[in-house]
NUDO-772726 format. One record per atom (N, C-alpha, C): residue in one letter; atom name; residue number from 1; x, y, z. Coordinates in pm, 1 decimal, m for minus. Each point is the difference from the previous one (the first is absolute). Layout:
BEGIN
(site A; CA; NUM; (X; Y; Z))
...
This chain:
BEGIN
(site X; N; 1; (11138.7; m4404.8; 15924.1))
(site X; CA; 1; (m95.3; 108.1; 2.5))
(site X; C; 1; (8.9; 73.3; m133.8))
(site X; N; 2; (m109.5; m3.2; m76.7))
(site X; CA; 2; (m0.7; 62.2; m131.9))
(site X; C; 2; (m28.6; 149.8; 4.0))
(site X; N; 3; (m81.1; 43.0; 94.0))
(site X; CA; 3; (m31.4; 142.2; 6.5))
(site X; C; 3; (m38.0; 39.1; 142.2))
(site X; N; 4; (17.2; 128.9; 27.1))
(site X; CA; 4; (m47.9; 61.1; 124.2))
(site X; C; 4; (m64.6; 131.8; m41.9))
(site X; N; 5; (m118.1; 26.9; 53.2))
(site X; CA; 5; (m71.6; 122.4; m35.1))
(site X; C; 5; (m67.5; 53.7; 125.9))
(site X; N; 6; (8.4; 130.3; 20.8))
(site X; CA; 6; (m74.4; 63.8; 108.1))
(site X; C; 6; (m111.6; 80.8; m62.0))
(site X; N; 7; (m121.3; m27.9; 42.3))
(site X; CA; 7; (m117.6; 71.1; m49.4))
(site X; C; 7; (m50.0; 93.1; 109.0))
(site X; N; 8; (m2.3; 128.8; m26.8))
(site X; CA; 8; (m58.1; 96.1; 92.2))
(site X; C; 8; (m149.5; m1.0; m25.6))
(site X; N; 9; (m76.6; m42.8; 99.8))
(site X; CA; 9; (m144.1; m19.2; m17.5))
(site X; C; 9; (m78.4; 129.5; 4.7))
(site X; N; 10; (67.3; 109.4; 25.4))
(site X; CA; 10; (m67.1; 129.0; 1.5))
(site X; C; 10; (39.6; 78.3; 122.3))
(site X; N; 11; (4.1; 127.9; m14.7))
(site X; CA; 11; (33.9; 87.9; 111.2))
(site X; C; 11; (m104.6; 110.1; 4.0))
(site X; N; 12; (m53.6; 21.3; 112.3))
(site X; CA; 12; (m90.8; 111.9; 20.1))
(site X; C; 12; (11.0; 38.3; 147.0))
(site X; N; 13; (m54.0; 112.9; 37.7))
(site X; CA; 13; (12.0; 41.1; 140.3))
(site X; C; 13; (m54.9; m106.6; 95.3))
(site X; N; 14; (61.9; m11.5; 115.1))
(site X; CA; 14; (m37.7; m101.8; 97.7))
(site X; C; 14; (m143.1; 18.0; 47.5))
(site X; N; 15; (m44.8; 123.0; 8.7))
(site X; CA; 15; (m133.3; 25.5; 51.9))
(site X; C; 15; (m93.6; 28.1; m115.8))
(site X; N; 16; (m26.8; m104.3; m76.4))
(site X; CA; 16; (m76.1; 4.7; m123.9))
(site X; C; 16; (m136.0; 67.5; 17.0))
(site X; N; 17; (m72.0; m34.5; 105.2))
(site X; CA; 17; (m134.3; 54.8; 19.4))
(site X; C; 17; (4.3; 150.3; 25.3))
(site X; N; 18; (105.1; 48.0; 65.6))
(site X; CA; 18; (15.0; 143.7; 18.1))
(site X; C; 18; (21.5; 69.0; m134.1))
(site X; N; 19; (75.4; m64.1; m88.0))
(site X; CA; 19; (23.9; 57.6; m132.5))
(site X; C; 19; (m129.8; 12.2; m77.5))
(site X; N; 20; (m87.7; m97.5; 13.3))
(site X; CA; 20; (m130.3; 7.2; m67.0))
(site X; C; 20; (m76.3; 122.2; 46.0))
(site X; N; 21; (5.7; 26.8; 130.7))
(site X; CA; 21; (m70.9; 115.7; 52.8))
(site X; C; 21; (62.8; 130.3; m47.6))
(site X; N; 22; (134.1; 2.8; m8.3))
(site X; CA; 22; (68.8; 122.5; m39.3))
(site X; C; 22; (m20.7; 33.7; m147.2))
(site X; N; 23; (11.2; m97.3; m86.9))
(site X; CA; 23; (m9.5; 28.6; m143.3))
(site X; C; 23; (m140.9; m20.5; m53.7))
(site X; N; 24; (m86.5; m61.9; 80.1))
(site X; CA; 24; (m139.7; m19.2; m35.3))
(site X; C; 24; (m18.1; m71.3; m134.6))
(site X; N; 25; (83.9; m99.2; m26.7))
(site X; CA; 25; (m16.2; m80.3; m120.7))
(site X; C; 25; (49.2; m141.1; 26.9))
(site X; N; 26; (m43.0; m90.9; m82.2))
(site X; CA; 26; (36.7; m140.3; 16.5))
(site X; C; 26; (138.8; m23.6; m57.8))
(site X; N; 27; (89.2; m51.5; 80.7))
(site X; CA; 27; (132.7; m39.4; m45.1))
(site X; C; 27; (m6.9; m149.6; m27.1))
(site X; N; 28; (45.6; m46.6; m116.6))
(site X; CA; 28; (m8.1; m144.1; m26.7))
(site X; C; 28; (69.9; m80.5; 109.8))
(site X; N; 29; (m63.2; m107.4; 42.8))
(site X; CA; 29; (56.7; m81.6; 106.8))
(site X; C; 29; (130.9; m61.4; m46.1))
(site X; N; 30; (100.6; 15.4; 80.6))
(site X; CA; 30; (128.0; m65.4; m23.2))
(site X; C; 30; (66.7; m13.8; 135.2))
(site X; N; 31; (100.2; m80.3; 4.6))
(site X; CA; 31; (64.9; m29.0; 126.9))
(site X; C; 31; (72.6; 122.3; 54.4))
(site X; N; 32; (7.0; 7.5; 130.2))
(site X; CA; 32; (80.5; 102.2; 66.8))
(site X; C; 32; (140.4; m55.2; 20.4))
(site X; N; 33; (97.1; 68.0; m51.1))
(site X; CA; 33; (140.4; m31.4; 24.2))
(site X; C; 33; (24.0; m149.4; 22.2))
(site X; N; 34; (m31.3; m77.5; m99.1))
(site X; CA; 34; (14.5; m144.2; 8.7))
(site X; C; 34; (68.6; m50.1; m125.3))
(site X; N; 35; (57.1; m118.0; 10.5))
(site X; CA; 35; (65.1; m56.9; m116.7))
(site X; C; 35; (10.6; m150.6; 12.2))
(site X; N; 36; (51.7; m60.7; m105.5))
(site X; CA; 36; (20.5; m144.5; m1.5))
(site X; C; 36; (128.8; m29.6; m74.6))
(site X; N; 37; (77.7; m91.1; 53.5))
(site X; CA; 37; (123.9; m44.6; m61.7))
(site X; C; 37; (m27.1; m134.8; m64.4))
(site X; N; 38; (15.8; m8.0; m132.7))
(site X; CA; 38; (m25.2; m122.7; m75.0))
(site X; C; 38; (132.4; m60.8; m43.4))
(site X; N; 39; (6.9; m132.8; m2.9))
(site X; CA; 39; (117.4; m69.3; m51.2))
(site X; C; 39; (m40.2; m136.4; m52.1))
(site X; N; 40; (90.6; m57.2; m74.8))
(site X; CA; 40; (m20.2; m133.4; m55.9))
(site X; C; 40; (96.0; m94.2; 72.2))
(site X; N; 41; (m53.7; m108.0; 54.1))
(site X; CA; 41; (82.0; m96.6; 73.3))
(site X; C; 41; (m30.7; m139.8; m52.7))
(site X; N; 42; (96.2; m57.3; m70.4))
(site X; CA; 42; (m16.4; m134.2; m58.2))
(site X; C; 42; (m125.7; m10.0; m86.2))
(site X; N; 43; (m23.2; 102.7; m80.5))
(site X; CA; 43; (m114.4; m1.2; m90.4))
(site X; C; 43; (m132.6; 39.5; 63.2))
(site X; N; 44; (0.6; 29.5; 129.1))
(site X; CA; 44; (m121.7; 39.5; 70.0))
(site X; C; 44; (6.1; 149.2; 31.6))
(site X; N; 45; (m103.2; 73.5; m39.4))
(site X; CA; 45; (m7.0; 142.4; 27.7))
(site X; C; 45; (m46.7; 20.1; 144.7))
(site X; N; 46; (74.2; 79.6; 76.8))
(site X; CA; 46; (m31.8; 24.6; 141.1))
(site X; C; 46; (2.3; 149.4; 27.4))
(site X; N; 47; (m59.3; 37.9; 114.5))
(site X; CA; 47; (8.2; 139.5; 39.9))
(site X; C; 47; (m10.4; 17.0; 150.8))
(site X; N; 48; (56.4; 112.6; 46.2))
(site X; CA; 48; (m9.1; 44.7; 138.2))
(site X; C; 48; (m74.5; 131.9; m3.8))
(site X; N; 49; (m109.5; 7.4; 72.2))
(site X; CA; 49; (m81.6; 120.8; 5.2))
(site X; C; 49; (50.7; 89.1; 112.1))
(site X; N; 50; (17.7; 128.4; m28.9))
(site X; CA; 50; (43.5; 97.9; 99.9))
(site X; C; 50; (m121.5; 80.1; 44.2))
(site X; N; 51; (m46.6; m23.2; 120.0))
(site X; CA; 51; (m112.9; 70.8; 60.1))
(site X; C; 51; (m131.3; m30.3; m72.3))
(site X; N; 52; (m109.0; 6.4; 75.8))
(site X; CA; 52; (m132.3; m30.0; m54.3))
(site X; C; 52; (m98.7; 103.3; 55.7))
(site X; N; 53; (21.1; 124.7; m40.2))
(site X; CA; 53; (m87.9; 108.1; 43.3))
(site X; C; 53; (m116.3; 17.7; m94.7))
(site X; N; 54; (m65.5; 114.3; 12.1))
(site X; CA; 54; (m117.4; 30.6; m81.9))
(site X; C; 54; (31.9; m10.2; m149.0))
(site X; N; 55; (m84.1; m70.3; m74.3))
(site X; CA; 55; (12.3; m6.1; m145.0))
(site X; C; 55; (92.3; m106.4; m54.7))
(site X; N; 56; (73.0; m70.4; 85.3))
(site X; CA; 56; (96.6; m99.6; m48.4))
(site X; C; 56; (m70.2; m113.0; m74.5))
(site X; N; 57; (m108.9; m49.6; 53.5))
(site X; CA; 57; (m70.2; m111.6; m65.7))
(site X; C; 57; (m44.3; 40.0; m139.8))
(site X; N; 58; (m54.4; 119.6; m14.7))
(site X; CA; 58; (m45.0; 45.7; m131.1))
(site X; C; 58; (118.1; 20.1; m94.8))
(site X; N; 59; (109.8; 57.8; 48.4))
(site X; CA; 59; (117.9; 20.5; m83.7))
(site X; C; 59; (58.1; m132.8; m47.9))
(site X; N; 60; (8.4; m97.8; 89.4))
(site X; CA; 60; (51.2; m131.8; m38.7))
(site X; C; 60; (m91.9; m67.2; m100.7))
(site X; N; 61; (m129.3; 8.3; 22.4))
(site X; CA; 61; (m95.3; m61.5; m92.4))
(site X; C; 61; (14.7; 59.8; m139.5))
(site X; N; 62; (11.8; 132.9; m7.4))
(site X; CA; 62; (18.5; 65.6; m130.2))
(site X; C; 62; (129.1; m46.5; m66.2))
(site X; N; 63; (107.6; m9.6; 79.8))
(site X; CA; 63; (128.7; m43.9; m55.5))
(site X; C; 63; (m8.4; m143.2; m51.8))
(site X; N; 64; (m56.3; m90.0; 80.7))
(site X; CA; 64; (m4.3; m140.3; m39.9))
(site X; C; 64; (m91.4; m21.9; m119.9))
(site X; N; 65; (m107.8; 75.9; m9.4))
(site X; CA; 65; (m88.7; m12.0; m116.2))
(site X; C; 65; (72.7; 46.6; m126.0))
(site X; N; 66; (74.5; 109.9; 10.2))
(site X; CA; 66; (70.5; 51.9; m117.6))
(site X; C; 66; (117.2; m89.3; m39.6))
(site X; N; 67; (60.2; m69.8; 95.7))
(site X; CA; 67; (116.4; m84.5; m27.8))
(site X; C; 67; (m36.5; m146.0; m25.6))
(site X; N; 68; (m125.7; m34.7; 16.8))
(site X; CA; 68; (m40.2; m141.1; m8.1))
(site X; C; 68; (37.5; m64.3; m133.2))
(site X; N; 69; (m5.7; 77.6; m106.5))
(site X; CA; 69; (32.2; m54.6; m131.6))
(site X; C; 69; (150.2; m24.4; m14.8))
(site X; N; 70; (81.1; 69.0; 81.4))
(site X; CA; 70; (145.0; m9.8; m11.2))
(site X; C; 70; (57.7; m99.1; 100.4))
(site X; N; 71; (m42.1; 10.0; 126.0))
(site X; CA; 71; (54.8; m83.4; 106.3))
(site X; C; 71; (m111.4; m78.1; 69.2))
(site X; N; 72; (28.6; m121.0; 48.9))
(site X; CA; 72; (m99.0; m66.5; 85.3))
(site X; C; 72; (m6.2; 70.7; 135.0))
(site X; N; 73; (m106.4; m24.4; 73.3))
(site X; CA; 73; (m14.4; 60.0; 133.3))
(site X; C; 73; (119.9; m39.4; 85.8))
(site X; N; 74; (73.6; 96.7; 54.4))
(site X; CA; 74; (116.9; m34.2; 81.2))
(site X; C; 74; (m39.4; m55.8; 136.2))
(site X; N; 75; (94.4; m69.7; 61.0))
(site X; CA; 75; (m17.2; m58.5; 131.5))
(site X; C; 75; (45.6; 101.3; 104.1))
(site X; N; 76; (m81.8; 25.7; 100.4))
(site X; CA; 76; (34.9; 92.9; 107.1))
(site X; C; 76; (96.5; m67.9; 96.9))
(site X; N; 77; (118.1; 59.8; 16.7))
(site X; CA; 77; (97.4; m54.0; 94.6))
(site X; C; 77; (m14.8; 63.7; 137.9))
(site X; N; 78; (m72.5; 109.4; 9.6))
(site X; CA; 78; (m22.2; 63.5; 129.6))
(site X; C; 78; (m35.9; 146.3; m14.8))
(site X; N; 79; (m23.8; 61.6; 114.9))
(site X; CA; 79; (m34.7; 141.7; 8.2))
(site X; C; 79; (97.1; 64.3; 98.0))
(site X; N; 80; (62.2; 109.0; m41.0))
(site X; CA; 80; (87.0; 77.1; 88.6))
(site X; C; 80; (m78.2; 122.4; 45.3))
(site X; N; 81; (m18.7; 13.3; 129.5))
(site X; CA; 81; (m68.0; 116.9; 55.4))
(site X; C; 81; (106.8; 91.3; 59.1))
(site X; N; 82; (13.6; 119.5; m56.8))
(site X; CA; 82; (105.2; 91.5; 43.2))
(site X; C; 82; (m30.1; 63.1; 135.7))
(site X; N; 83; (m127.0; 31.5; 22.6))
(site X; CA; 83; (m42.3; 53.5; 129.3))
(site X; C; 83; (m152.5; m7.2; 6.9))
(site X; N; 84; (m53.9; 20.0; 118.7))
(site X; CA; 84; (m141.0; m32.1; 23.8))
(site X; C; 84; (m95.2; 118.9; m9.7))
(site X; N; 85; (28.6; 95.8; m87.6))
(site X; CA; 85; (m99.1; 104.6; m24.5))
(site X; C; 85; (m108.9; m56.7; m90.4))
(site X; N; 86; (m122.3; 49.3; 15.7))
(site X; CA; 86; (m112.5; m54.3; m75.7))
(site X; C; 86; (20.0; 4.5; m150.7))
(site X; N; 87; (67.9; 103.5; m49.9))
(site X; CA; 87; (20.5; 7.8; m144.6))
(site X; C; 87; (99.5; m105.8; m49.5))
(site X; N; 88; (52.8; m82.0; 91.0))
(site X; CA; 88; (90.3; m109.3; m36.4))
(site X; C; 88; (m54.9; m137.7; 38.7))
(site X; N; 89; (m108.0; m4.1; 78.3))
(site X; CA; 89; (m50.0; m130.9; 47.7))
(site X; C; 89; (m149.6; m21.1; m20.3))
(site X; N; 90; (m73.5; 100.7; m40.7))
(site X; CA; 90; (m146.7; m5.0; 2.3))
(site X; C; 90; (m60.9; m117.8; m74.9))
(site X; N; 91; (59.5; m40.8; m112.9))
(site X; CA; 91; (m61.4; m105.0; m81.0))
(site X; C; 91; (64.3; m137.5; 18.5))
(site X; N; 92; (77.8; m17.9; 105.6))
(site X; CA; 92; (63.1; m131.3; 23.6))
(site X; C; 92; (m103.8; m112.5; 3.4))
(site X; N; 93; (m106.1; 9.2; 79.8))
(site X; CA; 93; (m94.7; m112.0; 5.1))
(site X; C; 93; (m69.5; m24.7; m134.1))
(site X; N; 94; (m36.6; 106.9; m70.5))
(site X; CA; 94; (m66.3; m15.0; m129.9))
(site X; C; 94; (93.1; m70.0; m98.2))
(site X; N; 95; (124.9; 46.7; m4.8))
(site X; CA; 95; (95.6; m59.4; m93.1))
(site X; C; 95; (25.0; m147.2; 32.6))
(site X; N; 96; (28.5; m30.5; 125.8))
(site X; CA; 96; (32.7; m138.2; 37.3))
(site X; C; 96; (m117.2; m93.4; m27.7))
(site X; N; 97; (m119.0; 37.5; 40.9))
(site X; CA; 97; (m114.9; m87.8; m22.4))
(site X; C; 97; (m29.7; m17.3; m149.2))
(site X; N; 98; (11.8; 108.2; m78.0))
(site X; CA; 98; (m22.4; m10.1; m144.6))
(site X; C; 98; (105.9; m86.9; m65.5))
(site X; N; 99; (125.8; 23.0; 35.5))
(site X; CA; 99; (109.4; m78.0; m58.8))
(site X; C; 99; (m16.4; m148.7; 31.7))
(site X; N; 100; (m28.6; m30.8; 124.5))
(site X; CA; 100; (m13.4; m140.2; 40.8))
(site X; C; 100; (m116.3; m67.4; m72.4))
(site X; N; 101; (m109.2; 71.5; m15.8))
(site X; CA; 101; (m117.1; m58.0; m67.1))
(site X; C; 101; (25.3; m17.5; m149.9))
(site X; N; 102; (50.9; 105.2; m65.2))
(site X; CA; 102; (21.2; m4.9; m144.8))
(site X; C; 102; (110.9; m96.7; m40.6))
(site X; N; 103; (103.4; m9.7; 82.1))
(site X; CA; 103; (113.0; m87.1; m32.9))
(site X; C; 103; (m11.9; m138.3; 64.9))
(site X; N; 104; (m110.5; m22.0; 71.3))
(site X; CA; 104; (m19.8; m126.4; 72.8))
(site X; C; 104; (120.6; m31.0; 88.4))
(site X; N; 105; (45.5; 104.3; 67.8))
(site X; CA; 105; (116.9; m6.6; 87.7))
(site X; C; 105; (m45.5; m47.8; 137.3))
(site X; N; 106; (47.1; m113.9; 42.6))
(site X; CA; 106; (m43.0; m57.2; 126.9))
(site X; C; 106; (86.6; 43.6; 117.8))
(site X; N; 107; (125.8; 27.8; m26.2))
(site X; CA; 107; (91.5; 36.9; 108.2))
(site X; C; 107; (m5.5; 148.2; 31.6))
(site X; N; 108; (61.6; 38.1; 111.4))
(site X; CA; 108; (1.5; 140.6; 38.8))
(site X; C; 108; (91.1; 83.2; m90.6))
(site X; N; 109; (m32.5; 127.1; m15.0))
(site X; CA; 109; (80.4; 96.2; m75.0))
(site X; C; 109; (103.3; 58.7; 96.2))
(site X; N; 110; (125.5; 5.3; m42.7))
(site X; CA; 110; (106.5; 56.8; 83.4))
(site X; C; 110; (m7.9; 151.7; 0.3))
(site X; N; 111; (3.5; 57.2; 119.9))
(site X; CA; 111; (5.7; 145.2; 15.6))
(site X; C; 111; (131.2; 33.0; 69.9))
(site X; N; 112; (87.1; 73.2; m70.3))
(site X; CA; 112; (129.1; 41.5; 52.2))
(site X; C; 112; (m14.2; 138.6; 60.7))
(site X; N; 113; (34.2; 14.0; 127.7))
(site X; CA; 113; (m4.1; 131.0; 65.0))
(site X; C; 113; (74.8; m7.6; 132.9))
(site X; N; 114; (24.9; 116.7; 57.7))
(site X; CA; 114; (67.3; 6.5; 129.7))
(site X; C; 114; (m96.6; m40.4; 112.1))
(site X; N; 115; (55.5; m22.5; 116.3))
(site X; CA; 115; (m80.9; m35.8; 116.9))
(site X; C; 115; (m103.2; 108.8; 31.0))
(site X; N; 116; (41.8; 126.9; m3.8))
(site X; CA; 116; (m92.7; 109.7; 30.6))
(site X; C; 116; (m117.0; 3.3; m98.3))
(site X; N; 117; (29.5; m18.4; m127.9))
(site X; CA; 117; (m106.1; m1.3; m100.7))
(site X; C; 117; (m91.2; m120.0; 20.1))
(site X; N; 118; (58.8; m114.8; 28.6))
(site X; CA; 118; (m81.2; m119.4; 22.9))
(site X; C; 118; (m93.8; 18.8; 119.3))
(site X; N; 119; (47.2; 65.4; 106.1))
(site X; CA; 119; (m85.3; 23.6; 116.8))
(site X; C; 119; (m126.1; 77.3; m39.4))
(site X; N; 120; (14.4; 98.7; m87.8))
(site X; CA; 120; (m115.9; 77.4; m45.4))
(site X; C; 120; (m89.3; m87.0; m89.0))
(site X; N; 121; (62.4; m74.0; m93.8))
(site X; CA; 121; (m78.7; m86.9; m88.6))
(site X; C; 121; (m80.7; m101.2; 79.8))
(site X; N; 122; (63.8; m58.0; 100.7))
(site X; CA; 122; (m68.7; m101.4; 80.8))
(site X; C; 122; (m116.3; 61.3; 77.1))
(site X; N; 123; (17.7; 123.3; 44.7))
(site X; CA; 123; (m107.1; 68.5; 72.1))
(site X; C; 123; (m119.4; 27.8; m91.1))
(site X; N; 124; (27.4; 41.6; m123.8))
(site X; CA; 124; (m106.7; 36.5; m93.3))
(site X; C; 124; (m55.7; m121.7; m73.6))
(site X; N; 125; (89.9; m86.3; m50.1))
(site X; CA; 125; (m39.3; m112.5; m84.5))
(site X; C; 125; (38.8; m133.8; 63.3))
(site X; N; 126; (m13.3; m11.7; 129.8))
(site X; CA; 126; (43.7; m119.3; 71.3))
(site X; C; 126; (m54.0; m130.2; m54.6))
(site X; N; 127; (m122.6; 3.0; m49.4))
(site X; CA; 127; (m62.6; m122.3; m51.6))
(site X; C; 127; (76.2; m58.5; m118.1))
(site X; N; 128; (74.4; 81.8; m74.7))
(site X; CA; 128; (77.4; m51.9; m113.7))
(site X; C; 128; (109.7; m96.6; 45.1))
(site X; N; 129; (48.8; 18.6; 122.6))
(site X; CA; 129; (113.3; m77.9; 49.5))
(site X; C; 129; (m43.5; m115.8; 90.1))
(site X; N; 130; (m130.3; m20.9; 13.7))
(site X; CA; 130; (m51.4; m106.2; 87.0))
(site X; C; 130; (m46.9; m119.7; m81.8))
(site X; N; 131; (16.4; m115.8; 58.2))
(site X; CA; 131; (m51.3; m121.3; m65.1))
(site X; C; 131; (m112.9; m55.8; 85.7))
(site X; N; 132; (m79.8; m81.7; m63.6))
(site X; CA; 132; (m103.1; m72.7; 73.8))
(site X; C; 132; (30.6; m147.1; m17.8))
(site X; N; 133; (m84.0; m85.8; 56.2))
(site X; CA; 133; (28.3; m143.0; m12.1))
(site X; C; 133; (m15.7; m49.0; m143.7))
(site X; N; 134; (m70.7; 76.1; m85.4))
(site X; CA; 134; (m21.4; m41.4; m138.8))
(site X; C; 134; (78.5; 80.9; m102.8))
(site X; N; 135; (57.7; 112.0; 39.8))
(site X; CA; 135; (67.9; 85.9; m97.0))
(site X; C; 135; (134.2; 49.5; 51.2))
(site X; N; 136; (87.2; 26.3; m95.0))
(site X; CA; 136; (126.9; 65.0; 30.3))
(site X; C; 136; (m22.6; 150.1; 5.9))
(site X; N; 137; (93.5; 74.4; 60.5))
(site X; CA; 137; (m14.2; 145.8; m5.8))
(site X; C; 137; (13.9; 48.7; m144.0))
(site X; N; 138; (m59.3; 113.4; m30.1))
(site X; CA; 138; (8.5; 56.6; m135.1))
(site X; C; 138; (136.7; 62.5; m25.7))
(site X; N; 139; (66.8; 43.8; 106.4))
(site X; CA; 139; (130.1; 65.5; m12.9))
(site X; C; 139; (94.8; m49.5; 108.3))
(site X; N; 140; (129.3; 6.6; m31.6))
(site X; CA; 140; (102.0; m31.9; 100.2))
(site X; C; 140; (103.0; 111.7; 0.3))
(site X; N; 141; (45.3; 34.0; 119.6))
(site X; CA; 141; (94.5; 109.5; 16.8))
(site X; C; 141; (141.7; m49.2; m18.2))
(site X; N; 142; (76.6; 76.6; m78.6))
(site X; CA; 142; (143.3; m23.7; m17.8))
(site X; C; 142; (70.7; 123.3; 54.3))
(site X; N; 143; (68.7; m16.4; 112.2))
(site X; CA; 143; (64.4; 112.4; 66.7))
(site X; C; 143; (120.7; 49.6; m78.5))
(site X; N; 144; (3.8; 130.1; m22.0))
(site X; CA; 144; (118.5; 62.3; m57.3))
(site X; C; 144; (46.5; 109.0; 95.2))
(site X; N; 145; (128.0; 25.5; m1.4))
(site X; CA; 145; (58.8; 102.0; 86.4))
(site X; C; 145; (27.8; 124.2; m83.2))
(site X; N; 146; (m39.0; 114.9; 51.1))
(site X; CA; 146; (24.9; 125.8; m70.5))
(site X; C; 146; (150.2; 13.9; m26.6))
(site X; N; 147; (33.5; 34.9; m122.8))
(site X; CA; 147; (140.2; 20.3; m36.8))
(site X; C; 147; (73.0; m125.3; m44.7))
(site X; N; 148; (m61.4; m118.8; 17.4))
(site X; CA; 148; (63.8; m124.6; m41.1))
(site X; C; 148; (m65.4; m53.1; m127.4))
(site X; N; 149; (78.9; m64.1; m82.2))
(site X; CA; 149; (m53.8; m59.0; m122.9))
(site X; C; 149; (m59.8; m136.7; 30.7))
(site X; N; 150; (m84.6; m45.6; m91.6))
(site X; CA; 150; (m58.9; m132.6; 9.1))
(site X; C; 150; (m26.0; m47.7; m141.7))
(site X; N; 151; (m18.9; m129.7; m16.7))
(site X; CA; 151; (m20.8; m55.9; m133.5))
(site X; C; 151; (m144.2; m44.3; m17.8))
(site X; N; 152; (m49.6; 23.6; m120.2))
(site X; CA; 152; (m126.4; m54.3; m46.1))
(site X; C; 152; (34.4; m68.2; m131.6))
(site X; N; 153; (0.2; m132.3; m0.6))
(site X; CA; 153; (48.5; m73.3; m115.9))
(site X; C; 153; (145.1; 40.4; m25.0))
(site X; N; 154; (36.7; 27.1; m125.3))
(site X; CA; 154; (138.4; 38.6; m30.6))
(site X; C; 154; (27.9; 148.6; 18.1))
(site X; N; 155; (m100.1; 76.3; 44.0))
(site X; CA; 155; (11.4; 145.4; 10.4))
(site X; C; 155; (38.6; 37.5; 142.6))
(site X; N; 156; (102.8; 85.5; 13.2))
(site X; CA; 156; (36.5; 55.1; 130.4))
(site X; C; 156; (m61.6; 137.6; 12.1))
(site X; N; 157; (m79.4; 16.8; 104.8))
(site X; CA; 157; (m70.9; 125.5; 24.4))
(site X; C; 157; (72.9; 75.2; 110.8))
């Protein structure tokens, strides 16, 4: 592993739309309390995305466009969902479908979360975890236990 980097994709109040009403001005779109852990594994750049709430897709796009001249597009190793509040999950379907289309990713994207969080995700975004006779599911759940560590590639979370 040549490097490890944590990128904070942006922090703003969880209730972004309320802030717009309070301050009556446009706040540039950026992710709510989200981040990504990047590392190099055998010459391949990879990352784990932490939460996919409002603005994450735009923040990632801005980051990848600015870094494109320096690094190739990294490979997504998975998404860690800390909890199922909307400011942490709202853009999951947009991100997964965009990533799969742009990267020509045929397999499901791993989503790491607890059983309780998965129950909410399945209720809201159940279609992401379903397959049909012609397609695989867009996402697969990886169960993690609160308070216990788990590995994503060479990284212990």
